[in-house]
N, C-alpha and C positions, 0 to 999 in steps of 0.2 A: 504494499499499499504506499502510495506517495504521501509523505507528510507535508509537502510543499508543492502548490500548484505550479510554481515556476520551474520545478524540476520534472514536470510530466514528460513521459516518453510518448512520442507521436509517430505513428506510421503513416507515411505519405505515399499513396499509391497513384501512379500516373505513368502512362506510356510515352509521354512527351518530356524529355530531359529538361527543357527550359522551364516547364511548369514545376517540376520537382525542385529545381534550383531556386526558383522564385519563392515557393512556399518554405523551403528550408531556410532561406535568408530571413524571411519574416519571422518564422518561429524561433530560430536561434537568437534573433535580436533581442528577444525578451526572456531568454534562458531555457527554452525547451530543448530537450534532446530529440533529434529527428532520425528516423530510420526510413530509408527509401526502398520502394519496391516498384518494379517497372511493368508488371502485369499482374493479373488476378491470381495466377498460380503461385507466383513468388510471394504475393501478399498473404495467401493462406498459410504458407510455410512460416513467414515472418510472424504472423499472429500467434502461432503456436510456440515458436522459439523465443521470440522477444517479449511477448506478453505486453503490448503497448497499452497505455492508458487511454488513448484516443486514436481514431483512424480517420484520416482524410482520404476519401475514396472517389476516384474519378469514375464517371458512369461509363463513358465510351472507351473501351480497351479491347485489344485482341484477345483470343483464347477464351477468357472468362470476362464478361462485362461486370460493371460495378454492382448491378442488381443481383447477379448470381453469387458474387463474392459476399455481399452483405447478407444474403439469405443463408449462406453456408455458415458465416460467423455467428449469426443470431440463432442458428439451430443447434449449436454446440453448447452444452452446459458450462464448459470452462471459459467460453468467450462471449456468451450472449449479452453480458452486461458491459462490454466495452463500447463506449459511445462511437457512433459512426456518423460523420458528416459527409454527405454525398456531394460531389462537385460536378455541376452540370454546365454545359456550354450555353444552354438556353433556359429561360425561365418558363419551362413548359409544365403546365399543371398536371398533365398525364404522367410525366416523369416523376413528379413529386408524389402523386397518388401511388404509383407503383413502388417508389422508394419506401413509402410508409408501410405498404403491404409486406415488404420483405424485412422491415425492422429498422430502417434508417431513423436516426435521432434528430437530424437537422439537414439543411441543404444550404449550399452557397454557390453562386453563379460566377462564371468567368465573364469578363476579367475580374480579378480579385480586388477587393477593397481591403487594404491592410487592417484598418481599424475594425471593420465589420468581422473580418476573419478572426482576429485575435480575441475580440469580445465573445464570439460564439464558442471558440475553443476554450477560453477561460470559464465560460458559464457551464459547459458540459463537463469539463474537468472537475469543477466544484461539485457537480452532481455525482460524478463518479467517485470522488473522494468521500462524500457523505455515504454513498452506498457501500463502499469498502469498509468504512468505519462501522456502519450498522451491521454488516455481515460479520465483522470481527467481534462485535459485542454479542451478537446472537450465538456465535460459536463459543465464546467464553461462558455465556449463560448455560449453554447446553453441557459444557464440561462441568460447570459448578453443579448443575442439576444431577448429572450422573454421579458426581462425587457424593452428593447428599443421599442419592438413592443407595449407593454402596454402603454408606455409613449406616443407613436405616436397616439394611439386610445383613450386615456383617457383624460378627462378634468382635468386639474391640481388642480382646487379648489374643485370640488364636488366629484371627483373620479368616476363619471359616464362616459359612453362613450361620446366622443365628436361628434360635428356635422359631421365631415368627416366620421367617422366610422358609424354613424347613417345612412348616405346616402348609404354607401357601403353595410351595413347589409340589409337595406330595399330593395334595388335593387336586391340583391342576393335572398332574401326570396320571392320577387315578382315573380322572374323567376321560383322558385320552386313551388309556389302556382299556377302559370299558368299551369305547367306541370301536377300537381296532383289535380287541381280543388279544391283548398283550399281557405278559407277566411283569410285575414289579416286585422286587424284594427290598425289604427294609431290615437293616441290621442295627440293633441298639447295643451300645458298647459302654462298658464301665472300666475305669482303671482300677485294678486290684490294689487294695490297701493304700489308696491314695492319701487318705487322712493321716495315716501313720508317717508316710513320706513327708507330707506337708508339716506335721508337727515336729518331726525330727530335724528337718533341714530348713524350715522357714517358708513363708509364703512366696518369697521371690524365687526360690528353687522350685517350689510347686508350680508357679506360673511358667517358669522356663520348661518344665516337664510337659505341661499342657501344650505349650507352643510347639515343642519338638514332635510330640505325638501327632498334633494337628497337621504339621508339615508332612509327616510320613503318610498320613491318610490322603491328603490332597494330591501328593505326588504319585500315588500308587493306585489311583482309580481312573477310569476312562473319563474323557471330557464330557460325555453325556450324563455321567453319574454325579452325585452330589454328596459332599461331606459337610456335616454341621456339628456345631457344639450345642448339644441339647440342654445342657445346664450343668454347672459344677464340673465334675470330672467325667460327666457322661457325654458321649458323642453318638451320632447317628449317620448311617450311610443309606442313600437311596440308589439302588441299582436298577436302572431301567432295562426293560425287555430282557429280564434275567429270571430264569426259573429257580426253583429251590436248590436243585443240585448244583447249578453253576454258581449260585450265590454262596452256597456253602464252601465251594472251592475258593472264592474270593475272600470270604471271611477267614478261612484257615490260613490263607496267605497273609492276611493282615495280622492275625494272631502271632504267627511265626515271625513275621517282620519285627513286631514290637518285642517279642521275647528275645530275639537275637541281637537287637540293637544295643550298643554300649551307652546306656544312659548314665549320667553322673550319680554317684551314691547308690546305685541299684543294689549293691551288695548288702545294704542295711535292711532291705525288704525281707519279709518273712520267708519267701522262697529264694532269696538271693538275687532277684532280678525284677525288672518292671514287666508286668504282664497285664493282659486285658481279658475280660469275660465278655461274651457276645451272645445275644439272642436274635434269632432270625425268623422272619415271617414273610410269607409270599402271597401276593394277590394273583389270582382269586382263590387259591387253595385254602388259605387260613382266614381271610377276612376280605371285605369289599369296601370298607370305609377307612378314612384316616384314623379315627379313634380305635377301630377294631384292629387294624393292622399294627399300629404302634402298641396297643394293649397286648396283643399276642407276643410281639417281639420282646416287650418288657417282661412278661411272665417267663419267657424262655431265658432271658438274661438272668433273672432271679434264680432259675434252675441251675444255670451254669455256675453261679456263685455258690449255690448249695452243694453242688457236686465237687467243689474244690477249687473253682476259679480257673483261669487260664485255659478256657475251652469255648467251643461254639456249640450251642444247642439250637436245633432246628425242628424238634418234634415235641409233642405235648407229654408232660409228666408232672404230676402233682408234687411240688416241692415241700420240704419240711422247713421249719423256722431257721432262719439264717441270721447270724450276728456278724456285722461288718468288722 
């Protein structure tokens, strides 16, 4: 974007060298940068390569006339907002109507009046500048909007999706799965003996453990799947288009990944390492709603803890009482 109208870059398109020379002299006398093109085909190349701020375009040219060139420029998303002043030899109303139809922004007739030419150039450059500033502000607002959206759906500590977005995502995907008869598997995950780790090494160490486990989850699932922090030391995975058998394989992989990873201070844990317990439920086999699916996965997570932790449970079994 040009910050100063005096430094605008202007493409001058004319097949007559003396016309190019005259326009170049006028424009450079007030500080504009001038790029010459001697026919329509060269002009289209220069529009793409040089990205001018304004185009002075002669109507009558060989190969491609000015109307064809203008229409092409205005049809492309990247160039349609570049102002075009069409230069005509006659003050013909039909030429002006056709020029407006192909997107011309203004007209000027030969022979040139220097003051008129520079006034029209300055006016359109000012409009272009305002358009560019507005476009930039809109882009900044869109970036800010996206940042706010990410903050709203992301857990601040782990950078995984938060509980609210986990629910929104799973409900939406369940609707899709029902329409297309697809499987969805949900894995609820709890870090074994996390409270003991946190009490022994402090909240900062506990937070770092949560962050590292979250990173391992996010880096070891497919892009279409989702990892979320459900709350506290509990996480959730949503595995799209994944049946129970395939989901169990993924869950076992995650369990082994955590068990084998060298976490700080893991030797102080009851089993000498950091481990996770996991409960798995699949749509439509186990439940057909958000609450039902998460409820079944939660029950199976509880069973995994009752059985001794560090395992995946994907089938029903009535658990006994468990003490963390």
